[in-house]
PDB file with one MODEL, atoms N, CA, C and O in Angstrom:
MODEL        1
ATOM      1  N   MET A   1      38.312 -44.656  16.088  1.00  0.00           N
ATOM      2  CA  MET A   1      36.974 -44.988  16.508  1.00  0.00           C
ATOM      3  C   MET A   1      35.802 -44.945  15.516  1.00  0.00           C
ATOM      4  O   MET A   1      35.761 -43.937  14.811  1.00  0.00           O
ATOM      5  N   LEU A   2      34.878 -45.832  15.349  1.00  0.00           N
ATOM      6  CA  LEU A   2      33.770 -45.750  14.488  1.00  0.00           C
ATOM      7  C   LEU A   2      32.562 -45.431  15.181  1.00  0.00           C
ATOM      8  O   LEU A   2      32.314 -45.697  16.357  1.00  0.00           O
ATOM      9  N   LYS A   3      31.671 -44.712  14.181  1.00  0.00           N
ATOM     10  CA  LYS A   3      30.441 -44.159  14.838  1.00  0.00           C
ATOM     11  C   LYS A   3      29.368 -44.648  14.030  1.00  0.00           C
ATOM     12  O   LYS A   3      29.594 -44.929  12.853  1.00  0.00           O
ATOM     13  N   ASP A   4      28.235 -44.783  14.516  1.00  0.00           N
ATOM     14  CA  ASP A   4      26.932 -45.257  13.931  1.00  0.00           C
ATOM     15  C   ASP A   4      25.771 -44.619  14.633  1.00  0.00           C
ATOM     16  O   ASP A   4      25.925 -44.168  15.768  1.00  0.00           O
ATOM     17  N   ASP A   5      24.586 -44.557  13.999  1.00  0.00           N
ATOM     18  CA  ASP A   5      23.527 -44.017  14.849  1.00  0.00           C
ATOM     19  C   ASP A   5      22.281 -45.032  14.775  1.00  0.00           C
ATOM     20  O   ASP A   5      22.295 -46.036  14.064  1.00  0.00           O
ATOM     21  N   MET A   6      21.354 -44.706  15.479  1.00  0.00           N
ATOM     22  CA  MET A   6      20.145 -45.622  15.599  1.00  0.00           C
ATOM     23  C   MET A   6      18.925 -44.720  15.860  1.00  0.00           C
ATOM     24  O   MET A   6      18.904 -43.918  16.794  1.00  0.00           O
ATOM     25  N   ALA A   7      18.006 -44.872  15.074  1.00  0.00           N
ATOM     26  CA  ALA A   7      16.772 -44.012  15.338  1.00  0.00           C
ATOM     27  C   ALA A   7      15.697 -44.895  16.073  1.00  0.00           C
ATOM     28  O   ALA A   7      15.488 -46.028  15.642  1.00  0.00           O
ATOM     29  N   ILE A   8      15.078 -44.470  17.055  1.00  0.00           N
ATOM     30  CA  ILE A   8      14.136 -45.238  17.845  1.00  0.00           C
ATOM     31  C   ILE A   8      12.887 -44.391  17.677  1.00  0.00           C
ATOM     32  O   ILE A   8      12.978 -43.193  17.946  1.00  0.00           O
ATOM     33  N   HIS A   9      11.617 -44.938  17.217  1.00  0.00           N
ATOM     34  CA  HIS A   9      10.461 -44.219  17.069  1.00  0.00           C
ATOM     35  C   HIS A   9       9.936 -43.442  18.340  1.00  0.00           C
ATOM     36  O   HIS A   9      10.096 -43.842  19.494  1.00  0.00           O
ATOM     37  N   ALA A  10       9.317 -42.329  17.991  1.00  0.00           N
ATOM     38  CA  ALA A  10       8.811 -41.421  19.057  1.00  0.00           C
ATOM     39  C   ALA A  10       7.964 -42.021  20.008  1.00  0.00           C
ATOM     40  O   ALA A  10       7.871 -41.512  21.125  1.00  0.00           O
ATOM     41  N   GLY A  11       7.279 -43.126  19.688  1.00  0.00           N
ATOM     42  CA  GLY A  11       6.325 -43.813  20.605  1.00  0.00           C
ATOM     43  C   GLY A  11       6.985 -44.385  21.831  1.00  0.00           C
ATOM     44  O   GLY A  11       6.276 -44.809  22.743  1.00  0.00           O
ATOM     45  N   ILE A  12       8.176 -44.422  21.904  1.00  0.00           N
ATOM     46  CA  ILE A  12       8.746 -44.923  23.088  1.00  0.00           C
ATOM     47  C   ILE A  12       9.414 -43.766  23.864  1.00  0.00           C
ATOM     48  O   ILE A  12      10.232 -43.021  23.324  1.00  0.00           O
ATOM     49  N   PRO A  13       9.028 -43.644  25.167  1.00  0.00           N
ATOM     50  CA  PRO A  13       9.535 -42.439  25.886  1.00  0.00           C
ATOM     51  C   PRO A  13      11.007 -42.388  26.020  1.00  0.00           C
ATOM     52  O   PRO A  13      11.672 -43.409  26.198  1.00  0.00           O
ATOM     53  N   GLU A  14      11.481 -41.294  25.941  1.00  0.00           N
ATOM     54  CA  GLU A  14      12.912 -40.923  26.009  1.00  0.00           C
ATOM     55  C   GLU A  14      13.399 -41.642  27.458  1.00  0.00           C
ATOM     56  O   GLU A  14      14.450 -42.282  27.496  1.00  0.00           O
ATOM     57  N   LYS A  15      12.694 -41.507  28.431  1.00  0.00           N
ATOM     58  CA  LYS A  15      13.077 -42.054  29.701  1.00  0.00           C
ATOM     59  C   LYS A  15      13.425 -43.471  29.730  1.00  0.00           C
ATOM     60  O   LYS A  15      14.401 -43.923  30.328  1.00  0.00           O
ATOM     61  N   ALA A  16      12.568 -44.162  29.044  1.00  0.00           N
ATOM     62  CA  ALA A  16      12.704 -45.733  28.907  1.00  0.00           C
ATOM     63  C   ALA A  16      14.010 -45.977  27.937  1.00  0.00           C
ATOM     64  O   ALA A  16      14.707 -46.977  28.111  1.00  0.00           O
ATOM     65  N   VAL A  17      14.267 -45.161  27.061  1.00  0.00           N
ATOM     66  CA  VAL A  17      15.466 -45.411  26.240  1.00  0.00           C
ATOM     67  C   VAL A  17      16.788 -45.241  27.003  1.00  0.00           C
ATOM     68  O   VAL A  17      17.760 -45.974  26.826  1.00  0.00           O
ATOM     69  N   LYS A  18      16.740 -44.098  27.964  1.00  0.00           N
ATOM     70  CA  LYS A  18      17.847 -43.832  28.755  1.00  0.00           C
ATOM     71  C   LYS A  18      18.111 -44.919  29.684  1.00  0.00           C
ATOM     72  O   LYS A  18      19.253 -45.336  29.877  1.00  0.00           O
ATOM     73  N   ALA A  19      16.891 -45.475  30.371  1.00  0.00           N
ATOM     74  CA  ALA A  19      17.127 -46.557  31.341  1.00  0.00           C
ATOM     75  C   ALA A  19      17.813 -47.668  30.625  1.00  0.00           C
ATOM     76  O   ALA A  19      18.827 -48.179  31.100  1.00  0.00           O
ATOM     77  N   ALA A  20      17.230 -48.106  29.361  1.00  0.00           N
ATOM     78  CA  ALA A  20      17.917 -49.160  28.777  1.00  0.00           C
ATOM     79  C   ALA A  20      19.380 -48.977  28.315  1.00  0.00           C
ATOM     80  O   ALA A  20      20.199 -49.896  28.309  1.00  0.00           O
ATOM     81  N   LEU A  21      19.633 -47.723  27.933  1.00  0.00           N
ATOM     82  CA  LEU A  21      21.052 -47.388  27.714  1.00  0.00           C
ATOM     83  C   LEU A  21      21.961 -47.526  28.922  1.00  0.00           C
ATOM     84  O   LEU A  21      23.127 -47.910  28.826  1.00  0.00           O
ATOM     85  N   GLN A  22      21.349 -47.183  30.105  1.00  0.00           N
ATOM     86  CA  GLN A  22      22.067 -47.380  31.373  1.00  0.00           C
ATOM     87  C   GLN A  22      22.537 -48.854  31.579  1.00  0.00           C
ATOM     88  O   GLN A  22      23.676 -49.168  31.922  1.00  0.00           O
ATOM     89  N   LYS A  23      21.572 -49.665  31.339  1.00  0.00           N
ATOM     90  CA  LYS A  23      21.751 -51.166  31.513  1.00  0.00           C
ATOM     91  C   LYS A  23      22.733 -51.670  30.484  1.00  0.00           C
ATOM     92  O   LYS A  23      23.532 -52.590  30.660  1.00  0.00           O
ATOM     93  N   LEU A  24      22.587 -51.002  29.463  1.00  0.00           N
ATOM     94  CA  LEU A  24      23.487 -51.425  28.302  1.00  0.00           C
ATOM     95  C   LEU A  24      24.886 -51.050  28.548  1.00  0.00           C
ATOM     96  O   LEU A  24      25.767 -51.804  28.136  1.00  0.00           O
ATOM     97  N   SER A  25      25.213 -49.886  29.222  1.00  0.00           N
ATOM     98  CA  SER A  25      26.435 -49.449  29.621  1.00  0.00           C
ATOM     99  C   SER A  25      27.188 -50.387  30.574  1.00  0.00           C
ATOM    100  O   SER A  25      28.407 -50.546  30.519  1.00  0.00           O
ATOM    101  N   GLU A  26      26.341 -51.024  31.487  1.00  0.00           N
ATOM    102  CA  GLU A  26      26.859 -51.997  32.437  1.00  0.00           C
ATOM    103  C   GLU A  26      27.432 -53.246  31.701  1.00  0.00           C
ATOM    104  O   GLU A  26      28.366 -53.872  32.202  1.00  0.00           O
ATOM    105  N   GLY A  27      26.890 -53.599  30.548  1.00  0.00           N
ATOM    106  CA  GLY A  27      27.546 -54.830  29.912  1.00  0.00           C
ATOM    107  C   GLY A  27      28.288 -54.599  28.680  1.00  0.00           C
ATOM    108  O   GLY A  27      28.993 -55.502  28.229  1.00  0.00           O
ATOM    109  N   GLU A  28      28.189 -53.422  28.069  1.00  0.00           N
ATOM    110  CA  GLU A  28      28.881 -53.178  26.845  1.00  0.00           C
ATOM    111  C   GLU A  28      29.873 -51.935  27.201  1.00  0.00           C
ATOM    112  O   GLU A  28      29.590 -50.797  26.827  1.00  0.00           O
ATOM    113  N   GLY A  29      30.925 -52.191  27.866  1.00  0.00           N
ATOM    114  CA  GLY A  29      31.731 -51.170  28.409  1.00  0.00           C
ATOM    115  C   GLY A  29      32.735 -50.603  27.239  1.00  0.00           C
ATOM    116  O   GLY A  29      33.346 -49.565  27.493  1.00  0.00           O
ATOM    117  N   ASP A  30      32.924 -51.217  26.018  1.00  0.00           N
ATOM    118  CA  ASP A  30      33.755 -50.799  24.961  1.00  0.00           C
ATOM    119  C   ASP A  30      32.831 -49.843  24.144  1.00  0.00           C
ATOM    120  O   ASP A  30      33.386 -49.199  23.254  1.00  0.00           O
ATOM    121  N   VAL A  31      31.628 -49.687  24.313  1.00  0.00           N
ATOM    122  CA  VAL A  31      30.754 -48.819  23.447  1.00  0.00           C
ATOM    123  C   VAL A  31      30.196 -47.833  24.178  1.00  0.00           C
ATOM    124  O   VAL A  31      29.559 -48.044  25.210  1.00  0.00           O
ATOM    125  N   THR A  32      30.432 -46.563  23.618  1.00  0.00           N
ATOM    126  CA  THR A  32      29.792 -45.323  24.310  1.00  0.00           C
ATOM    127  C   THR A  32      28.741 -44.946  23.343  1.00  0.00           C
ATOM    128  O   THR A  32      28.686 -45.342  22.179  1.00  0.00           O
ATOM    129  N   TRP A  33      27.787 -44.026  24.013  1.00  0.00           N
ATOM    130  CA  TRP A  33      26.659 -43.590  23.351  1.00  0.00           C
ATOM    131  C   TRP A  33      26.315 -42.245  23.755  1.00  0.00           C
ATOM    132  O   TRP A  33      26.766 -41.783  24.803  1.00  0.00           O
ATOM    133  N   ASP A  34      25.443 -41.493  22.897  1.00  0.00           N
ATOM    134  CA  ASP A  34      25.144 -40.070  23.094  1.00  0.00           C
ATOM    135  C   ASP A  34      23.883 -39.813  22.421  1.00  0.00           C
ATOM    136  O   ASP A  34      23.635 -40.323  21.328  1.00  0.00           O
ATOM    137  N   PHE A  35      22.966 -38.939  23.111  1.00  0.00           N
ATOM    138  CA  PHE A  35      21.717 -38.645  22.286  1.00  0.00           C
ATOM    139  C   PHE A  35      21.890 -37.515  21.609  1.00  0.00           C
ATOM    140  O   PHE A  35      22.687 -36.634  21.933  1.00  0.00           O
ATOM    141  N   GLY A  36      20.963 -37.485  20.392  1.00  0.00           N
ATOM    142  CA  GLY A  36      20.888 -36.251  19.643  1.00  0.00           C
ATOM    143  C   GLY A  36      19.780 -35.372  20.219  1.00  0.00           C
ATOM    144  O   GLY A  36      19.088 -35.762  21.160  1.00  0.00           O
ATOM    145  N   LYS A  37      19.632 -34.244  19.670  1.00  0.00           N
ATOM    146  CA  LYS A  37      18.670 -33.176  20.223  1.00  0.00           C
ATOM    147  C   LYS A  37      17.288 -33.971  20.093  1.00  0.00           C
ATOM    148  O   LYS A  37      16.965 -34.406  18.987  1.00  0.00           O
ATOM    149  N   ALA A  38      16.507 -34.156  21.157  1.00  0.00           N
ATOM    150  CA  ALA A  38      15.266 -34.726  21.172  1.00  0.00           C
ATOM    151  C   ALA A  38      14.181 -33.586  20.876  1.00  0.00           C
ATOM    152  O   ALA A  38      14.158 -32.469  21.393  1.00  0.00           O
ATOM    153  N   ARG A  39      13.280 -34.111  19.924  1.00  0.00           N
ATOM    154  CA  ARG A  39      12.081 -33.140  19.576  1.00  0.00           C
ATOM    155  C   ARG A  39      10.780 -34.036  19.760  1.00  0.00           C
ATOM    156  O   ARG A  39      10.763 -35.249  19.550  1.00  0.00           O
ATOM    157  N   THR A  40       9.804 -33.355  20.137  1.00  0.00           N
ATOM    158  CA  THR A  40       8.580 -33.909  20.391  1.00  0.00           C
ATOM    159  C   THR A  40       7.982 -34.524  19.166  1.00  0.00           C
ATOM    160  O   THR A  40       7.867 -33.785  18.188  1.00  0.00           O
ATOM    161  N   GLY A  41       7.555 -35.855  19.065  1.00  0.00           N
ATOM    162  CA  GLY A  41       6.925 -36.258  17.954  1.00  0.00           C
ATOM    163  C   GLY A  41       8.052 -36.721  16.937  1.00  0.00           C
ATOM    164  O   GLY A  41       7.663 -37.254  15.898  1.00  0.00           O
ATOM    165  N   ARG A  42       9.280 -36.580  17.126  1.00  0.00           N
ATOM    166  CA  ARG A  42      10.384 -37.042  16.183  1.00  0.00           C
ATOM    167  C   ARG A  42      11.008 -38.252  16.712  1.00  0.00           C
ATOM    168  O   ARG A  42      10.899 -38.462  17.920  1.00  0.00           O
ATOM    169  N   PRO A  43      11.669 -39.104  15.951  1.00  0.00           N
ATOM    170  CA  PRO A  43      12.512 -40.355  16.406  1.00  0.00           C
ATOM    171  C   PRO A  43      13.475 -39.852  17.351  1.00  0.00           C
ATOM    172  O   PRO A  43      13.884 -38.692  17.290  1.00  0.00           O
ATOM    173  N   ILE A  44      13.883 -40.742  18.290  1.00  0.00           N
ATOM    174  CA  ILE A  44      14.932 -40.534  19.104  1.00  0.00           C
ATOM    175  C   ILE A  44      16.242 -40.907  18.394  1.00  0.00           C
ATOM    176  O   ILE A  44      16.291 -41.975  17.784  1.00  0.00           O
ATOM    177  N   LYS A  45      17.283 -40.108  18.438  1.00  0.00           N
ATOM    178  CA  LYS A  45      18.503 -40.563  17.687  1.00  0.00           C
ATOM    179  C   LYS A  45      19.546 -40.829  18.969  1.00  0.00           C
ATOM    180  O   LYS A  45      19.686 -40.075  19.931  1.00  0.00           O
ATOM    181  N   VAL A  46      20.259 -42.128  18.730  1.00  0.00           N
ATOM    182  CA  VAL A  46      21.113 -42.444  19.668  1.00  0.00           C
ATOM    183  C   VAL A  46      22.370 -42.587  18.745  1.00  0.00           C
ATOM    184  O   VAL A  46      22.283 -43.128  17.642  1.00  0.00           O
ATOM    185  N   TYR A  47      23.555 -42.074  19.246  1.00  0.00           N
ATOM    186  CA  TYR A  47      24.844 -42.206  18.577  1.00  0.00           C
ATOM    187  C   TYR A  47      25.698 -43.114  19.197  1.00  0.00           C
ATOM    188  O   TYR A  47      25.946 -42.923  20.387  1.00  0.00           O
ATOM    189  N   PHE A  48      26.222 -44.114  18.593  1.00  0.00           N
ATOM    190  CA  PHE A  48      27.161 -45.146  19.196  1.00  0.00           C
ATOM    191  C   PHE A  48      28.577 -44.919  18.651  1.00  0.00           C
ATOM    192  O   PHE A  48      28.751 -44.566  17.484  1.00  0.00           O
ATOM    193  N   GLU A  49      29.576 -45.124  19.498  1.00  0.00           N
ATOM    194  CA  GLU A  49      30.851 -45.105  19.066  1.00  0.00           C
ATOM    195  C   GLU A  49      31.666 -46.185  19.766  1.00  0.00           C
ATOM    196  O   GLU A  49      31.569 -46.407  20.972  1.00  0.00           O
ATOM    197  N   ALA A  50      32.495 -46.858  18.917  1.00  0.00           N
ATOM    198  CA  ALA A  50      33.320 -48.161  19.383  1.00  0.00           C
ATOM    199  C   ALA A  50      34.412 -48.285  18.406  1.00  0.00           C
ATOM    200  O   ALA A  50      34.408 -47.626  17.366  1.00  0.00           O
ATOM    201  N   GLU A  51      35.396 -49.154  18.727  1.00  0.00           N
ATOM    202  CA  GLU A  51      36.411 -49.572  17.971  1.00  0.00           C
ATOM    203  C   GLU A  51      36.176 -50.337  16.665  1.00  0.00           C
ATOM    204  O   GLU A  51      36.879 -50.183  15.666  1.00  0.00           O
ATOM    205  N   THR A  52      35.148 -51.161  16.748  1.00  0.00           N
ATOM    206  CA  THR A  52      34.810 -51.940  15.654  1.00  0.00           C
ATOM    207  C   THR A  52      33.175 -51.929  15.397  1.00  0.00           C
ATOM    208  O   THR A  52      32.397 -51.687  16.320  1.00  0.00           O
ATOM    209  N   MET A  53      32.801 -52.171  14.258  1.00  0.00           N
ATOM    210  CA  MET A  53      31.454 -52.281  13.893  1.00  0.00           C
ATOM    211  C   MET A  53      30.614 -53.401  14.567  1.00  0.00           C
ATOM    212  O   MET A  53      29.443 -53.240  14.908  1.00  0.00           O
ATOM    213  N   PRO A  54      31.305 -54.527  14.724  1.00  0.00           N
ATOM    214  CA  PRO A  54      30.542 -55.631  15.406  1.00  0.00           C
ATOM    215  C   PRO A  54      30.203 -55.232  16.966  1.00  0.00           C
ATOM    216  O   PRO A  54      29.237 -55.741  17.534  1.00  0.00           O
ATOM    217  N   GLN A  55      30.940 -54.423  17.521  1.00  0.00           N
ATOM    218  CA  GLN A  55      30.640 -53.936  18.768  1.00  0.00           C
ATOM    219  C   GLN A  55      29.406 -53.106  18.814  1.00  0.00           C
ATOM    220  O   GLN A  55      28.496 -53.255  19.630  1.00  0.00           O
ATOM    221  N   ILE A  56      29.462 -52.155  17.799  1.00  0.00           N
ATOM    222  CA  ILE A  56      28.278 -51.425  17.558  1.00  0.00           C
ATOM    223  C   ILE A  56      27.017 -51.970  17.425  1.00  0.00           C
ATOM    224  O   ILE A  56      26.027 -51.615  18.064  1.00  0.00           O
ATOM    225  N   HIS A  57      27.077 -53.055  16.377  1.00  0.00           N
ATOM    226  CA  HIS A  57      25.916 -53.838  16.130  1.00  0.00           C
ATOM    227  C   HIS A  57      25.443 -54.686  17.151  1.00  0.00           C
ATOM    228  O   HIS A  57      24.238 -54.926  17.237  1.00  0.00           O
ATOM    229  N   SER A  58      26.313 -55.193  17.981  1.00  0.00           N
ATOM    230  CA  SER A  58      26.016 -55.819  19.280  1.00  0.00           C
ATOM    231  C   SER A  58      25.230 -55.080  20.301  1.00  0.00           C
ATOM    232  O   SER A  58      24.289 -55.515  20.966  1.00  0.00           O
ATOM    233  N   ALA A  59      25.824 -53.756  20.325  1.00  0.00           N
ATOM    234  CA  ALA A  59      25.142 -52.796  21.347  1.00  0.00           C
ATOM    235  C   ALA A  59      23.687 -52.372  20.868  1.00  0.00           C
ATOM    236  O   ALA A  59      22.773 -52.148  21.661  1.00  0.00           O
ATOM    237  N   LYS A  60      23.573 -52.289  19.534  1.00  0.00           N
ATOM    238  CA  LYS A  60      22.241 -51.971  18.939  1.00  0.00           C
ATOM    239  C   LYS A  60      21.234 -53.168  19.270  1.00  0.00           C
ATOM    240  O   LYS A  60      20.119 -52.916  19.727  1.00  0.00           O
ATOM    241  N   ARG A  61      21.649 -54.454  19.031  1.00  0.00           N
ATOM    242  CA  ARG A  61      20.951 -55.511  19.202  1.00  0.00           C
ATOM    243  C   ARG A  61      20.461 -55.685  20.726  1.00  0.00           C
ATOM    244  O   ARG A  61      19.332 -56.045  21.061  1.00  0.00           O
ATOM    245  N   ARG A  62      21.439 -55.386  21.510  1.00  0.00           N
ATOM    246  CA  ARG A  62      21.213 -55.430  23.022  1.00  0.00           C
ATOM    247  C   ARG A  62      20.195 -54.418  23.377  1.00  0.00           C
ATOM    248  O   ARG A  62      19.241 -54.718  24.094  1.00  0.00           O
ATOM    249  N   LEU A  63      20.369 -53.206  22.892  1.00  0.00           N
ATOM    250  CA  LEU A  63      19.333 -52.064  23.226  1.00  0.00           C
ATOM    251  C   LEU A  63      17.972 -52.570  22.684  1.00  0.00           C
ATOM    252  O   LEU A  63      17.006 -52.543  23.447  1.00  0.00           O
ATOM    253  N   GLU A  64      17.843 -52.985  21.537  1.00  0.00           N
ATOM    254  CA  GLU A  64      16.534 -53.477  20.926  1.00  0.00           C
ATOM    255  C   GLU A  64      15.882 -54.546  21.965  1.00  0.00           C
ATOM    256  O   GLU A  64      14.703 -54.513  22.316  1.00  0.00           O
ATOM    257  N   GLN A  65      16.769 -55.424  22.364  1.00  0.00           N
ATOM    258  CA  GLN A  65      16.326 -56.596  23.343  1.00  0.00           C
ATOM    259  C   GLN A  65      15.890 -55.936  24.551  1.00  0.00           C
ATOM    260  O   GLN A  65      14.746 -56.157  24.949  1.00  0.00           O
ATOM    261  N   LEU A  66      16.667 -55.138  25.201  1.00  0.00           N
ATOM    262  CA  LEU A  66      16.210 -54.521  26.368  1.00  0.00           C
ATOM    263  C   LEU A  66      14.883 -53.640  26.342  1.00  0.00           C
ATOM    264  O   LEU A  66      14.099 -53.658  27.291  1.00  0.00           O
ATOM    265  N   LEU A  67      14.682 -52.889  25.233  1.00  0.00           N
ATOM    266  CA  LEU A  67      13.492 -52.195  25.056  1.00  0.00           C
ATOM    267  C   LEU A  67      12.309 -53.172  24.865  1.00  0.00           C
ATOM    268  O   LEU A  67      11.204 -52.929  25.349  1.00  0.00           O
ATOM    269  N   THR A  68      12.556 -54.215  24.191  1.00  0.00           N
ATOM    270  CA  THR A  68      11.506 -55.126  23.894  1.00  0.00           C
ATOM    271  C   THR A  68      11.038 -55.761  25.226  1.00  0.00           C
ATOM    272  O   THR A  68       9.842 -55.834  25.507  1.00  0.00           O
ATOM    273  N   GLU A  69      12.017 -56.217  26.032  1.00  0.00           N
ATOM    274  CA  GLU A  69      11.759 -57.007  27.405  1.00  0.00           C
ATOM    275  C   GLU A  69      11.045 -55.822  28.210  1.00  0.00           C
ATOM    276  O   GLU A  69      10.142 -56.226  28.941  1.00  0.00           O
ATOM    277  N   ALA A  70      11.232 -54.655  28.221  1.00  0.00           N
ATOM    278  CA  ALA A  70      10.488 -53.683  28.959  1.00  0.00           C
ATOM    279  C   ALA A  70       9.186 -53.397  28.364  1.00  0.00           C
ATOM    280  O   ALA A  70       8.524 -52.465  28.819  1.00  0.00           O
ATOM    281  N   GLY A  71       8.728 -54.139  27.342  1.00  0.00           N
ATOM    282  CA  GLY A  71       7.411 -54.080  26.803  1.00  0.00           C
ATOM    283  C   GLY A  71       7.055 -53.056  25.691  1.00  0.00           C
ATOM    284  O   GLY A  71       5.884 -52.818  25.394  1.00  0.00           O
ATOM    285  N   PHE A  72       8.094 -52.474  25.103  1.00  0.00           N
ATOM    286  CA  PHE A  72       7.937 -51.520  24.067  1.00  0.00           C
ATOM    287  C   PHE A  72       8.031 -52.133  22.662  1.00  0.00           C
ATOM    288  O   PHE A  72       9.038 -52.792  22.403  1.00  0.00           O
ATOM    289  N   ASP A  73       7.170 -51.994  21.820  1.00  0.00           N
ATOM    290  CA  ASP A  73       7.217 -52.409  20.347  1.00  0.00           C
ATOM    291  C   ASP A  73       8.104 -51.389  19.497  1.00  0.00           C
ATOM    292  O   ASP A  73       7.794 -50.217  19.285  1.00  0.00           O
ATOM    293  N   LEU A  74       9.171 -51.980  19.081  1.00  0.00           N
ATOM    294  CA  LEU A  74      10.059 -51.154  18.349  1.00  0.00           C
ATOM    295  C   LEU A  74       9.607 -50.894  16.874  1.00  0.00           C
ATOM    296  O   LEU A  74       9.917 -49.863  16.278  1.00  0.00           O
ATOM    297  N   TYR A  75       8.910 -51.821  16.362  1.00  0.00           N
ATOM    298  CA  TYR A  75       8.381 -51.828  14.970  1.00  0.00           C
ATOM    299  C   TYR A  75       6.820 -51.861  15.010  1.00  0.00           C
ATOM    300  O   TYR A  75       6.200 -52.892  14.751  1.00  0.00           O
ATOM    301  N   PRO A  76       6.223 -50.701  15.341  1.00  0.00           N
ATOM    302  CA  PRO A  76       4.810 -50.626  15.350  1.00  0.00           C
ATOM    303  C   PRO A  76       4.220 -50.753  13.921  1.00  0.00           C
ATOM    304  O   PRO A  76       3.002 -50.708  13.750  1.00  0.00           O
TER     305      PRO A  76
ENDMDL
END
């Protein structure tokens, strides 16, 4: 299994990230994810795990897309 992480800036609520990850789980069954310890004012770390890197990259792009569609600016 391969692992990779993603940092999402603190301006996006953790609740919104979790909701997007739930939607992601419905479509990306081969990729698992977990949260790092969340601290106020610090980026949210999401850890992905999958068999191949293209699966992880696809999951990251989909997460970005879901958050953008929800109205959050990932790159302020």
